[in-house]
C-alpha positions in Angstrom: -77.0 98.9 -124.0 -73.3 99.8 -123.7 -72.8 98.4 -120.2 -70.7 95.4 -119.3 -72.7 92.2 -120.1 -73.9 89.7 -117.5 -75.7 86.6 -118.9 -78.2 84.8 -116.6 -79.3 81.2 -117.2 -82.2 79.9 -115.0 -83.0 76.5 -113.5 -85.5 73.8 -114.5 -89.2 74.8 -114.3 -88.3 78.5 -114.0 -88.1 81.4 -116.4 -86.4 84.7 -116.9 -88.5 86.3 -114.1 -86.9 84.1 -111.5 -83.9 86.5 -111.9 -86.1 89.5 -111.1 -84.1 90.5 -108.1 -80.9 90.3 -109.9 -82.1 92.1 -113.1 -83.6 95.0 -111.1 -80.3 95.5 -109.2 -77.7 94.7 -111.8 -79.4 96.5 -114.8 -78.7 99.8 -113.1 -75.0 99.4 -113.9 -74.6 96.6 -116.4 -76.2 95.1 -119.6 -78.2 92.1 -118.3 -78.9 89.3 -120.8 -81.3 86.6 -119.6 -83.1 83.9 -121.6 -85.6 81.1 -121.3 -84.4 77.6 -121.8 -86.3 75.7 -124.5 -89.6 74.4 -123.2 -89.7 77.2 -120.6 -91.2 80.7 -120.4 -91.4 82.2 -123.9 -89.0 79.7 -125.5 -90.9 77.1 -127.6 -91.3 73.4 -126.8 -89.6 71.2 -129.5 -92.1 70.0 -132.1 -94.0 66.8 -131.2 -92.2 64.7 -133.8 -88.8 65.7 -132.4 -89.8 66.0 -128.7 -88.1 62.9 -127.5 -84.8 63.9 -128.9 -85.2 67.7 -128.5 -83.7 67.9 -125.1 -80.2 66.9 -123.9 -77.0 68.3 -122.4 -75.8 69.0 -125.9 -78.8 71.2 -126.5 -78.4 72.9 -123.2 -74.8 73.8 -124.1 -75.7 74.8 -127.7 -78.6 77.0 -126.7 -76.4 78.9 -124.3 -73.8 79.3 -127.0 -76.5 80.5 -129.4 -77.5 83.2 -126.8 -73.9 84.4 -126.5 -73.4 84.5 -130.3 -76.6 86.5 -130.7 -76.0 89.0 -127.9 -72.2 89.6 -127.5 -70.3 91.8 -129.9 -67.3 90.3 -131.7 -64.5 90.1 -129.1 -66.8 91.0 -126.2 -66.8 88.8 -123.1 -69.3 88.5 -120.2 -69.8 87.2 -116.8 -72.1 84.2 -117.2 -74.1 83.0 -114.2 -76.3 79.9 -113.9 -78.6 78.7 -111.2 -79.4 75.0 -110.9 -79.9 73.7 -114.5 -78.4 77.0 -115.7 -75.2 76.1 -114.0 -75.4 72.7 -115.6 -75.7 74.6 -119.0 -72.5 76.4 -118.2 -70.6 73.3 -117.3 -71.9 71.5 -120.3 -71.0 74.4 -122.6 -67.5 74.5 -121.2 -67.1 70.8 -121.9 -68.5 70.9 -125.4 -67.2 74.3 -126.6 -63.8 74.8 -124.9 -62.6 77.3 -127.4 -65.6 79.5 -126.7 -64.9 79.8 -123.0 -62.0 82.2 -123.4 -63.7 83.9 -126.3 -67.0 84.7 -124.5 -66.4 84.5 -120.7 -64.4 86.7 -118.3 -65.8 84.7 -115.4 -68.7 82.4 -114.5 -70.9 81.9 -111.5 -72.3 78.4 -110.6 -75.2 78.8 -108.1 -77.0 76.0 -106.3 -76.0 73.5 -109.0 -74.2 70.2 -109.6 -72.1 68.3 -112.1 -73.4 64.8 -111.3 -74.9 62.4 -108.8 -78.1 64.5 -109.2 -80.3 62.3 -106.9 -77.8 60.5 -104.6 -77.7 63.3 -102.0 -81.2 64.7 -102.2 -82.0 65.5 -98.6 -85.8 64.7 -98.5 -86.2 61.1 -97.6 -83.1 59.8 -95.8 -82.5 56.0 -96.0 -79.8 53.7 -94.7 -76.7 53.5 -97.0 -77.6 50.1 -98.3 -80.9 51.5 -99.7 -79.5 54.5 -101.4 -79.5 52.9 -104.8 -83.2 52.0 -104.6 -84.0 55.5 -103.4 -82.1 57.0 -106.4 -84.1 54.9 -108.8 -87.4 55.7 -107.1 -86.6 59.4 -107.0 -85.6 59.5 -110.6 -88.9 57.8 -111.7 -90.9 60.2 -109.4 -89.2 63.3 -110.8 -89.7 62.2 -114.4 -93.4 61.5 -113.8 -94.0 64.7 -111.8 -92.2 66.8 -114.4 -94.2 65.4 -117.3 -97.6 65.4 -115.5 -100.1 68.1 -116.2 -101.6 69.8 -113.2 -105.2 68.7 -112.7 -107.7 69.4 -109.9 -106.7 67.3 -106.9 -103.0 67.2 -107.7 -102.2 70.9 -107.3 -101.8 71.0 -103.5 -99.7 67.9 -103.5 -97.5 69.2 -106.2 -97.2 72.6 -104.5 -96.0 70.9 -101.3 -93.5 68.7 -103.1 -92.0 71.6 -105.2 -91.8 73.8 -102.0 -90.1 71.0 -100.1 -87.4 70.5 -102.7 -86.8 74.0 -103.9 -87.3 76.4 -101.0 -85.6 76.5 -97.6 -87.6 75.8 -94.5 -87.5 79.4 -93.2 -88.1 81.1 -96.5 -90.9 83.7 -96.9 -94.0 81.6 -98.0 -94.4 84.1 -100.9 -91.2 82.6 -102.4 -92.7 79.1 -102.4 -95.8 80.4 -104.1 -93.7 82.1 -106.7 -91.6 79.1 -107.4 -94.7 76.9 -107.7 -96.2 79.5 -110.1 -93.2 79.2 -112.3 -93.4 75.4 -112.1 -97.1 75.5 -113.0 -96.6 77.8 -116.0 -93.8 75.6 -117.5 -95.3 73.3 -120.1 -95.4 69.7 -119.0 -93.5 68.7 -122.1 -90.7 71.1 -121.1 -90.7 70.0 -117.5 -90.7 66.3 -118.4 -88.2 66.6 -121.2 -85.6 68.3 -119.0 -86.3 66.1 -115.9 -85.7 63.0 -118.0 -82.4 64.4 -119.4 -81.1 65.5 -116.0 -82.0 62.3 -114.2 -80.6 60.1 -117.0 -77.5 62.2 -117.7 -76.3 63.2 -114.3 -75.4 59.9 -112.7 -72.2 58.9 -110.9 -70.1 60.3 -113.8 -69.7 64.1 -113.4 -69.5 66.7 -116.1 -65.8 67.6 -116.4 -64.8 71.1 -115.5 -61.3 71.0 -116.9 -62.2 73.5 -119.7 -63.7 76.0 -117.3 -60.5 77.8 -117.0 -61.9 81.3 -116.3 -62.4 82.6 -112.7 -65.3 80.7 -111.2 -67.6 81.7 -108.3 -69.3 78.8 -106.7 -72.3 79.4 -104.5 -74.2 76.8 -102.4 -76.8 76.9 -99.7 -76.5 75.0 -96.4 -80.2 74.0 -96.3 -80.5 73.1 -100.0 -82.4 69.8 -100.0 -82.4 69.3 -103.8 -78.7 69.9 -104.4 -77.2 69.8 -101.0 -74.1 71.9 -100.1 -71.8 68.9 -100.9 -72.6 69.3 -104.6 -71.3 72.9 -104.5 -68.3 71.8 -102.4 -67.4 69.3 -105.0 -67.6 71.9 -107.8 -65.4 74.2 -105.8 -62.8 71.4 -105.4 -62.9 70.5 -109.1 -62.9 74.1 -110.6 -59.6 74.7 -112.3 -59.8 78.5 -111.4 -61.8 78.9 -108.3 -62.4 82.6 -107.6 -64.5 82.1 -104.5 -66.7 79.6 -102.7 -69.6 81.0 -100.7 -72.1 79.1 -98.5 -75.4 80.9 -98.0 -78.1 80.1 -95.6 -81.5 79.0 -97.0 -82.5 76.5 -99.6 -82.1 75.7 -103.3 -83.4 79.0 -104.6 -80.6 81.2 -103.3 -81.2 83.8 -105.9 -84.7 84.4 -104.4 -84.0 83.6 -100.7 -80.8 85.6 -100.4 -81.0 88.0 -103.3 -78.9 90.8 -101.8 -76.0 88.5 -101.1 -76.1 87.0 -104.5 -76.3 90.4 -106.2 -73.3 91.5 -104.2 -71.3 88.4 -105.2 -72.1 88.9 -108.8 -71.1 92.6 -108.6 -67.8 91.6 -106.9 -67.2 89.0 -109.6 -67.7 91.6 -112.4 -65.5 94.2 -110.7 -62.7 91.7 -110.1 -62.7 90.9 -113.8 -62.7 94.6 -114.7 -59.8 95.2 -112.4 -57.8 92.3 -114.1 -58.6 93.8 -117.5 -57.3 97.2 -116.3 -54.1 95.7 -115.0 -53.5 93.6 -118.1 -54.1 96.6 -120.4 
């Protein structure tokens, strides 16, 4: 309980347990704080009467800030790490709560994530440049429908293949694909669909600004990430005002599952670098 805090924000259609490898390792030395986004895991789905307006980048940012307010002591700061939609939560939080960045964060880690152009570079169905716009519209419609659709007999195997193709690298252990689909299947369709709609509609050509993310920033991408290809991470690294490090991993979108030892070591190095800076400044 008295350890240095590390806050973990997961991706869409996941839950706290997607961080199992990080929690098991980091909790030996640090206080690990993880939470379920609304509509995921044990966090509730917004009431039906508010469901259409119960999701948005503002909520993503406000929910993260609420977690920080509830778990950090006054004056305490943490390393905040986000994977995929969790990274979008951090970027949105920095844009909407700039004064809270310095108050609550010593550093952040943005893992397999993006700040915009969510669908333009998805590496699943290549098309000629002239057809990219049509593919983006079709992919957005597909993701919204898949996200909101309940799993029924006859659709499970097709959904399993699609989720694995997007979220897991070609050479990953099949057990990782099974685990990721299990997380997808256990996420309520309202939660999946609500966030899919928000991400598709909000993350177009205009990117989330990182100008307020002034703390040291670790950026991690994966070279075989088909959902958010490595170019998304390279752009974040180029835009980050205070880039601490940019690391390219092998594997697919779920770097925290496919390369857990490397991710754990990177997070430990980030914590230790902030601790060293605190020692020097004091």
